[in-house]
Structures are given as C-alpha cells and as structure tokens.
C-alpha positions as CSV (number, residue, x, y, z in Angstrom):
1,M,-133.6,-102.2,71.4
2,A,-130.8,-102.0,68.8
3,S,-132.3,-99.0,67.0
4,A,-132.4,-97.0,70.3
5,V,-129.4,-98.2,72.2
6,A,-126.8,-98.7,69.4
7,P,-126.7,-95.0,68.4
8,F,-126.1,-94.0,72.0
9,A,-123.4,-96.7,72.4
10,L,-121.7,-95.1,69.3
11,L,-121.9,-91.7,71.0
12,V,-120.2,-93.2,74.1
13,A,-117.5,-94.6,71.8
14,V,-117.0,-91.3,70.0
15,V,-116.7,-89.2,73.2
16,N,-114.3,-91.7,74.8
17,A,-112.3,-91.9,71.6
18,L,-112.0,-88.1,71.6
19,A,-110.8,-88.1,75.2
20,A,-108.4,-91.0,74.5
21,L,-106.9,-89.2,71.5
22,A,-106.7,-85.9,73.4
23,G,-104.9,-87.6,76.3
24,A,-102.6,-89.6,74.0
25,W,-101.7,-86.5,72.0
26,R,-101.0,-84.4,75.1
27,W,-98.9,-87.2,76.6
28,W,-96.9,-87.6,73.4
29,R,-96.2,-83.9,73.2
30,G,-95.1,-83.9,76.8
31,L,-98.0,-81.6,78.0
32,S,-100.0,-81.7,81.1
33,P,-103.7,-82.5,80.8
34,A,-105.9,-79.6,79.7
35,P,-109.3,-78.9,81.3
36,S,-110.9,-79.9,78.0
37,F,-109.4,-83.4,78.4
38,W,-111.0,-83.8,81.8
39,R,-114.3,-82.6,80.6
40,L,-114.2,-85.1,77.8
41,V,-113.3,-87.9,80.2
42,R,-116.2,-87.0,82.6
43,F,-118.6,-86.6,79.7
44,G,-117.6,-90.0,78.5
45,Q,-118.2,-91.5,81.9
46,V,-121.6,-89.9,82.2
47,A,-122.5,-91.1,78.7
48,A,-121.6,-94.7,79.8
49,I,-123.8,-94.4,82.8
50,V,-126.7,-93.1,80.7
51,L,-126.2,-95.9,78.3
52,A,-126.4,-98.5,81.1
53,V,-129.5,-96.8,82.5
54,L,-131.1,-96.6,79.0
55,A,-130.4,-100.3,78.4
56,G,-131.8,-101.2,81.8
57,A,-135.0,-99.2,81.0
58,F,-135.4,-101.1,77.7
59,A,-134.9,-104.4,79.5
60,L,-137.6,-103.4,82.0
61,A,-139.9,-102.6,79.1
62,G,-139.4,-106.1,77.8
63,E,-136.9,-105.3,75.0
64,R,-134.0,-107.8,74.9
65,P,-130.7,-107.6,73.0
66,D,-129.9,-110.2,70.3
67,D,-126.7,-111.3,72.2
68,G,-126.4,-111.8,76.0
69,L,-122.9,-110.4,75.8
70,F,-124.5,-107.0,75.3
71,W,-125.0,-106.7,79.1
72,L,-121.3,-107.3,79.7
73,Y,-120.4,-104.6,77.2
74,V,-122.8,-102.2,78.8
75,A,-121.7,-102.9,82.4
76,L,-118.0,-103.1,82.0
77,P,-117.4,-99.4,81.1
78,L,-118.7,-98.6,84.5
79,A,-116.3,-101.0,86.2
80,V,-113.4,-99.7,84.0
81,A,-114.2,-96.1,85.1
82,L,-114.3,-97.1,88.7
83,I,-111.0,-99.0,88.5
84,A,-109.4,-96.1,86.5
85,E,-110.4,-93.6,89.2
86,Q,-108.8,-95.8,91.9
87,L,-105.6,-96.0,89.8
88,R,-105.7,-92.3,89.2
89,I,-105.9,-91.7,92.9
90,A,-103.0,-94.0,93.5
91,S,-100.9,-92.2,90.9
92,A,-99.9,-89.5,93.3
93,Q,-98.5,-91.9,95.9
94,A,-96.8,-93.9,93.1
95,E,-95.0,-90.8,91.9
96,L,-94.0,-89.8,95.5
97,D,-92.8,-93.3,96.1
98,A,-90.7,-93.2,92.9
99,R,-89.0,-90.1,94.2
100,G,-88.4,-91.5,97.7
101,L,-91.0,-89.2,99.4
102,A,-93.2,-90.6,102.2
103,D,-96.2,-88.3,101.6
104,A,-97.3,-85.0,100.2
105,Q,-96.0,-83.1,103.3
106,A,-92.5,-84.3,102.5
107,M,-92.6,-82.2,99.4
108,A,-92.5,-79.1,101.6
109,A,-88.7,-79.5,101.9
110,L,-88.3,-79.4,98.2
111,S,-87.8,-76.3,96.1
112,E,-90.8,-74.8,94.3
113,R,-89.6,-76.0,91.0
114,E,-89.2,-79.6,92.3
115,Q,-92.7,-79.5,93.7
116,R,-94.1,-78.2,90.4
117,D,-92.2,-81.0,88.6
118,I,-93.8,-83.6,90.9
119,V,-97.2,-82.2,90.4
120,V,-96.9,-82.2,86.7
121,A,-95.6,-85.8,86.8
122,I,-98.6,-86.8,88.9
123,L,-101.0,-85.1,86.5
124,R,-99.4,-86.7,83.5
125,R,-99.6,-90.1,85.1
126,E,-103.3,-89.6,85.9
127,M,-103.8,-88.5,82.3
128,V,-102.3,-91.8,81.0
129,V,-104.5,-93.9,83.3
130,M,-107.6,-92.1,82.1
131,T,-106.5,-92.2,78.5
132,C,-106.1,-96.0,78.6
133,A,-109.5,-96.3,80.4
134,C,-111.2,-94.3,77.7
135,G,-109.6,-96.5,75.0
136,V,-111.0,-99.6,76.7
137,V,-114.4,-98.0,76.9
138,V,-114.3,-97.2,73.2
139,F,-113.9,-100.9,72.5
140,L,-116.6,-101.9,74.9
141,A,-119.1,-99.3,73.6
142,L,-118.5,-100.4,70.0
143,R,-119.1,-104.0,71.0
144,A,-122.3,-102.9,72.8
145,A,-123.5,-101.2,69.7
146,G,-122.7,-104.3,67.7
147,T,-124.5,-106.7,70.0
148,A,-127.6,-104.6,70.8
C-alpha cells in the first residue's frame, strides 16, 4: 500500500502547501485572493478526496497500512475541508457583524467604495480560513505518507 498511496499523499501535501503559501503571501502583501489561489485550494481538496478513495480501494483489495493512524490522516483532510468551507461561508456574516450591518442588503445604504472595502475584507477573511485549512491538510497528508 505504501508504494502506491504514499506518493499520492505527498502530492496532496505539495498542492496544499502551494495553496497555503500563495494565500499567506497574498494576505501578507494585503492582496485579495487570486483565481489561481482558489484553483489550488480546490485542486488540493480534490486530491485529498482521491487519496481517500485510493486508500479505500486498496483496503478493499486487502492491502493494509502499517499504522492504524493512517486512516485518521486520510479521513481528517476531508473533515478539515468541510469545516473550512463552513467557516468560509460564515466569514461574510462575521465581517458584516463587525461593521454593525445586519445583512448584505444593509450594504445598499453604503457608498460604492465602502461596499467594495467590505467585499475585499470578506474575500481576505475567506482566504485566511482556506490558507489555514490547507496548512493543516499539508501536515495530515505528510503523516498519511509516513504511516502508509
């Protein structure tokens, strides 16, 4: 199992590391997330799903990892992605709450510049959430590779 799954786990780690680095760099520079950042995040999520499916297929074929923790390291990236998506969705409301706005419709009373500033703040908050999630997935994928 290790010879087939470990390289793919390393691929998951690399893709998520690239996404985390891109997000961290853009946040540090005060930039909004670029479309390439979101593509890397989504590719990392898909790669984690494929890793879980691949590991499951090997398990069905009778191949077992050396360490039982392997299953935890393969399954947790999926949970991390799901939780991160929920937090990303909540980012908009958190940003509105921080500015004393009840909902997105309340933004209509603001100037176009204020609206744009709020949207950028929401996008940056979403980027931070997904950057952190990608960083966690890197650790988990490296552990999966090591325990396969």
